C-alpha positions as CSV (number, residue, x, y, z in Angstrom):
1,X,-64.7,26.8,52.4
2,X,-65.8,24.7,49.8
3,X,-68.0,26.6,46.5
4,X,-71.2,25.2,46.6
5,X,-74.0,25.5,43.7
6,X,-77.9,25.8,44.1
7,X,-79.9,23.0,42.4
8,X,-81.3,25.8,40.4
9,X,-77.7,26.6,38.7
10,X,-76.6,23.1,38.4
11,X,-79.9,22.4,36.2
12,X,-79.3,25.8,34.5
13,X,-75.7,24.8,33.4
14,X,-76.6,21.1,32.6
15,X,-79.6,22.2,30.6
16,X,-77.6,25.3,28.6
17,X,-74.5,23.1,28.4
18,X,-74.9,19.4,28.0
19,X,-78.2,19.3,27.0
20,X,-78.1,22.3,24.6
21,X,-74.5,21.9,23.2
22,X,-73.9,18.7,23.0
23,X,-77.4,17.0,22.5
24,X,-80.2,19.6,22.1
25,X,-80.3,22.6,19.7
26,X,-76.7,23.1,19.0
27,X,-73.7,20.9,17.7
28,X,-73.5,18.2,15.0
29,X,-76.7,17.2,13.9
30,X,-77.9,18.4,17.6
31,X,-76.4,15.0,18.8
32,X,-73.2,13.8,20.2
33,X,-71.3,10.8,19.6
34,X,-69.8,8.5,21.9
35,X,-66.2,6.8,21.3
36,X,-64.8,4.0,23.8
37,X,-61.5,3.2,24.1
38,X,-59.1,0.7,25.8
39,X,-56.7,1.9,28.6
40,X,-56.7,4.8,31.0
41,X,-58.7,7.8,30.7
42,X,-56.5,10.8,29.7
43,X,-56.0,13.8,32.3
44,X,-58.6,15.8,31.0
45,X,-60.8,16.4,28.5
46,X,-59.0,18.6,26.6
47,X,-56.1,15.7,26.0
48,X,-55.8,13.7,22.6
49,X,-57.4,10.2,23.1
50,X,-55.3,7.4,24.7
51,X,-55.5,3.8,24.1
52,X,-57.3,1.9,21.0
53,X,-60.7,3.3,19.8
54,X,-63.1,0.1,20.3
55,X,-66.2,1.4,19.4
56,X,-68.1,4.9,18.0
57,X,-72.1,5.2,19.2
58,X,-73.3,8.2,17.1
59,X,-76.5,10.1,17.2
60,X,-77.1,10.3,21.0
61,X,-79.8,12.3,22.4
62,X,-79.1,13.6,25.9
63,X,-82.0,15.1,27.5
64,X,-84.5,15.3,24.7
65,X,-87.2,12.7,23.8
66,X,-87.9,11.4,20.4
67,X,-90.7,13.7,20.3
68,X,-88.9,16.9,20.7
69,X,-89.7,17.3,24.4
70,X,-87.1,18.0,26.7
71,X,-85.9,16.1,30.0
72,X,-84.5,18.8,32.1
73,X,-81.8,18.2,34.6
74,X,-83.3,17.6,37.8
75,X,-81.0,17.9,40.9
76,X,-78.3,19.2,38.8
77,X,-78.4,15.7,36.7
78,X,-79.6,14.8,33.3
79,X,-79.6,11.3,31.4
80,X,-79.9,9.5,28.3
81,X,-83.2,10.2,26.4
82,X,-83.5,6.9,25.3
83,X,-84.5,4.5,27.9
84,X,-83.5,1.5,25.8
85,X,-80.0,3.0,25.7
86,X,-77.9,3.6,22.1
87,X,-76.2,1.0,20.1
88,X,-73.3,0.8,17.9
89,X,-70.6,-1.7,16.3
90,X,-67.4,-2.5,17.6
91,X,-64.5,-1.6,15.2
92,X,-62.1,-3.9,16.9
93,X,-61.9,-6.0,19.7
94,X,-60.6,-5.2,23.2
95,X,-61.4,-4.2,26.7
96,X,-63.2,-1.1,27.5
97,X,-61.5,1.4,29.4
98,X,-63.0,4.8,29.3
99,X,-65.3,6.7,27.0
100,X,-65.7,10.4,25.6
101,X,-68.8,12.2,24.5
102,X,-68.2,14.8,21.6
103,X,-69.7,17.3,19.5
104,X,-68.6,20.3,17.7
105,X,-70.6,23.2,18.7
106,X,-71.8,25.9,16.0
107,X,-71.5,29.6,16.2
108,X,-68.0,28.6,18.4
109,X,-64.0,29.1,17.1
110,X,-61.0,27.4,18.1
111,X,-61.1,25.3,21.3
112,X,-64.4,26.5,22.2
113,X,-65.9,24.6,19.4
114,X,-65.4,21.3,20.7
115,X,-67.2,20.0,23.8
116,X,-66.5,16.9,25.3
117,X,-66.8,14.7,28.1
118,X,-65.0,11.7,29.5
119,X,-65.8,8.9,32.0
120,X,-64.5,5.6,33.1
121,X,-67.1,2.8,31.1
122,X,-68.1,-0.7,31.9
123,X,-71.3,-3.1,33.1
124,X,-71.1,-1.8,36.6
125,X,-73.3,0.6,38.1
126,X,-70.3,2.5,39.7
127,X,-69.1,3.6,36.3
128,X,-69.6,7.0,34.9
129,X,-70.9,5.1,31.4
130,X,-72.4,1.8,31.9
131,X,-72.4,-0.5,28.9
132,X,-73.5,-3.9,28.1
133,X,-70.3,-5.7,28.1
134,X,-66.7,-4.6,28.7
135,X,-65.2,-6.7,26.3
136,X,-66.0,-5.7,22.6
137,X,-65.5,-7.9,19.8
138,X,-64.9,-6.7,16.5
139,X,-68.4,-6.1,14.5
140,X,-70.3,-7.1,18.0
141,X,-72.8,-5.2,19.2
142,X,-72.4,-2.2,21.9
143,X,-74.9,-0.6,23.6
144,X,-74.5,2.6,26.1
145,X,-77.1,1.8,28.6
146,X,-76.5,4.6,31.1
147,X,-74.9,7.7,31.0
148,X,-75.6,10.0,33.8
149,X,-74.2,13.5,34.0
150,X,-74.4,15.4,37.2
151,X,-72.8,18.4,39.0
152,X,-71.8,17.1,42.3
């Protein structure tokens, strides 16, 4: 029999995990960074990044609005706080393959101090993280448009 979670439990986990730890009230400045790499995504989010780092987008708010309000998870999903996305500048040129959200949590030690979420990245709505262009140019604008995080 498959393990299943109630919607309220999913929302709690996302609000207390993703929103609070990655982009809410804890972590590096209360926000996460998003790094875009070439190539294939590692086997898990604990594995060192693979591929070439193309771009880092910093100060991403996830589940919080600019006025300090909170966009709580609903139906086990939370998205970016800025409906217009978040922007960065390409560090080098290449084709985006995958991305990683990361922050260093406060009040934790060892491996529990680094919180990460990995996923595929591209322009298609089927990608976990949607950006404005899969081909990134050095010095070019890169926008993270959607990054919904959900518990199935």
